N, C-alpha and C positions, 0 to 999 in steps of 0.2 A: 532680513536675510533669508535666502531660500534654504529650506530644510534639506539636508543631505539624504539621499535614498539609502535605506538600510540594506545590508547584505543579506539576502535570504539564504536559508539552509537548502542544500541539495540532498534530498533523502532518496535512497534506493533500496528496494528489497533484494535479498540475496538467498540463494538456495543451499550453499555450502561454504566451507572455509576458503577453498580455492577461489571461488567467485568473489568472496569478500576481499581477498588480497588484490584481485584485479580491479575491483570497484574503488578501492582506496587509492590505487595508483592512478585511476581514471579521474579522480577528483571529487568523490562523494564526501559530503560533510557528515553524514549519518547513515547508518545501515539498519534496516528493519528485518528482524529474523523472528523465528518462533517455532515451537513444536506443535505437532498435531493435537496433542491432548487438550491444549487450551487455545491454540491459534487457529483462526478460520482462514482457509484458502492461502496457505503458506507455500511458497515455491519449493521449500525443502523442510524436512522434519529434523529440527535441531534438538538433540538431547540436552539435558542440563550440562553435561560435560562439554558438549560442543559450544553451548552458549558461553560457558566460562572461557573456552579457548578463543572464541570470536571476540569477546569483550576485551580480553588481554591484548589481542592483536590490534583491534581497532584503537584502543586507548593509547597504545604505543605510538600511533600515528596521529593522535589528536582527533580521532573520529569517534562519534557517539554511537551507542547501540541502543535500539528500542526493541523490546521484546513484545510481540503480539500475544495478548491473552483476550482476544476479542470475540471468542465463541460465546454462545448462550449456554449457560451451565445448568446441568441437572444435578440432583442430589449426589450422585455417585462421583461427580467431578470435585466435590468439596472436600473429600477425605484427605487428599494430598495437597490441597491448595496452600495451606499455611507453610508447609515445608518447602514447597516450590518457590513461593515468594521470598521466604527467608534466604534461600539459596541464591536467588537473583540479587538480593541485597548484599550478600557476601561477595558476589562477583562485581558489585558496584555498577550494574547496568544503569543507563542514564534515564530510561523511562519505560513504563509499561503502557501498552496500548490496550485499552479495555472498552467493553460495551456494557457488560453486566455489572450492576451495582455491587454484587458479591466481591468482585475484584477490587473495586474502590474501597469498600469497607475493610477488607482484609489487609490490603496494602497500606492503607492509611494508619492502621493500628500497628502493623508489624514492621513496616519499612517506610516511614514517613519521609525519608530522604530521597526516595525514588519518585520522580515526576510521573504524573498520570495524564495520558493523552486519551481523551474521550472520543470513541469511534463507534458509532452505531450503524454505520454504512448508509442507511436511507433516511433516518429520522433527524439527523443533524442539519436542519434546514432553516433555522431562524436564530436571531441573536438573543432572544429572551430565553430560549432553551439552553443555549450555550452559556449564558450568564448564570442560569440555575446550576448547571454542573460545575461552573467555576466556583460558586459558593460552597459546593460540596468537596472541592479539592482538586478539580481538574486544572491542569496548567496549559493544556492545548486542546483545541477542537479540530477534529478531522472532518471537514465538511463533506456533505453528500455530493456524489458525482452528478446528481440531477439538477443542481443549481446552475443558474445562468451566471455569467461573469458579473453582471450588475448586482445580483443577489449576494455573490461572494464578497464583493467590495463593500456592500452595505453591512454585512455581518461584521467584517473587519472594523468598520467605523464605530460599531456600537458595543464592542467587547473589550475587556481588559486582559484577556489571555491570548496566547499564540493561536494562529489560525493556519491550518495546513490544507493545501489543495493539490489535486493530481494534475500533472502536466503531461504525462505520457503513459501509455500502456492500455491494457484491456480493462474492462469493467464487468462486474457480475450483473447479469440481468435476471437470473432466476436461481433460487436455492430451495432444495427440498431436503428434509431430514432423512428421507428414504434413500437407500442405495439403489437407485433406479437402473443404472447401467449394469451393475453386478447382478442384479436380479434378472435382467433381461439375458445377459450372457449365460447365466446359470440355466435359464429356461431353454435356450436354443442349443446349448452344448451339453446339457445334463451333467455339468461338472459342479461339484460343491465348492463354495467359497471362491468362486471366480472373481478376482478383485480387479477393478478397473484402475488403471494407473494415470497419474497426471501427465505422464510423458507419452501416453499411447496414441496421441494424435487422433482422438475421437472427436467427432463434431456432429452437430445436427444440421440438416439442410432443409430449408423450407420449400414446399412444393411449388409455390407461386414465384419464388425467387431462388432458383437453384444455384445461382452463383454465390449466394451468401452462405458462409459456413460459420456456425456458432460452436466454438470449442467447448467441450464438456469433459469433466473429470470428477472423480470422487475422492473424498478423504473420510476420516472417521465421523465427520459431522454431516455427511450426506452427499448429495449431488449438486454440482454447481455448473451453470451454463453461462458462458462469457459472451461478451459482445462480438459481433462480426467485425466491427471497426476497431481501430487503435487510436485512442486520443493522442493528438500531437499539437502541442501549443508552442512549438518552437518559433512560429512566425508571429506570435502574439505574447511572447514571454514578457516583453516590456510592460504590458498592461498589468500583469500580476505583480511585477517588481515595483512599479510605481504605486500600486495600491497598498504596498507594505505587507503583502502576504509573507508570513514568517518562514514557512516551510513549503518547498516545491517538491512533490514526490513523483518519481518514476516507478511505476508498478512493474516489477520484473517477472510477474507470474506468467509462465508459459513462453517466455522470451529466451532464445538461446544466449549463452553467456557472451559470445563475441559481439552479438548485436546489442546486448544490454551494456556492455563496456563501451561500445561505440556511442550509444545514446548518452551515457554518463559523461564521456569526454566532450561530446557536442554541446550538451546543456551547460557543462562547466564553463566551457569557453564562451558560450553565448551570454551567460550571466556576468562573467567577469568583464567581457568587452562592453556590455551595456552599462555597467557600473563605472567604466572608464570613459563614459560618454561617447562610445563608438557604436556604429551600427552593427546589428546582429547579422553576420554574413551567411546564415544558414536558412534553409527552407525545406519544405516537405519533399521536394524533388530529390534532394541529396539524401534524405532519410530513406526514401523509397529504394534507392540504389543499395542500401545496406540491409534492407529487409530480405528475409528468406521466405516467409509465408505470404508476402505481398498483400497484406490486409489493407483495406482502405484507411487512409489517414484522415481523421476528421477532428473537429473541435468539440465533439460530444454535445453537451447541453449548453456550453458557454455562450453561444451566439444564436442558437435556434433550438427548437423542440426536436429532440432526437426521437425517432420512431423505430421500435424493434418489432 
């Protein structure tokens, strides 16, 4: 008898409570949020109070909440770490997204009921490493965006924990611990503490390829430069579903709320239709019509070597 295809989770990042409400209505199964203190490249800065409100709201609709604590920690980050994780446990968040072993060790001791999603951005590239962290307590692996579809499928075949892959949105191509933009603005304007904003529409332009714009912003963890293109797997969603990928993520960073909600609705319908053995009626041309920044829609590294 033919094995039934499993229903994958549709995961979306959110920047504030209002956006969460709209994403829930649009069909998200899980929401990814976080605060700047421990979360890297988060669309919005959620305080603990806001995380509590978000979790209560999401759970009332049967939606899960994952809190990102995926920054690389220094000693000064450790002072409040235990109380932070204990509070997340009180809120009954569904998972912590981590990269630093300090998070895993602390959460395992203080809040063993919270699931742990291993996410090191670029080093989650093979199934042996995934299985190593699974033995340490990880319940999900967030795979590197640099993997091909073949490699993603191969990892899934060889691991016993959940696997998460990105299906839409920008990807980070450079990170520096230095506040490069703020330092530059301070230098040219002679203003102290000139802070760059995630929403300030800053970008880098390459001299040889002037049409390509690389969004850049800062948070307390440094400067981040994002890809010129936007991953869009809407036309190949069936391949990830058939491979049994457990969680399909839409990265909402730097995407306007109305566009993010549109994407969530579109991917929700696409997943549901495919599982009902119907064709997916969406393509990149339709998504391009909803875009505001008109970034190129590509498949990233899934089918070819992406060059930045």
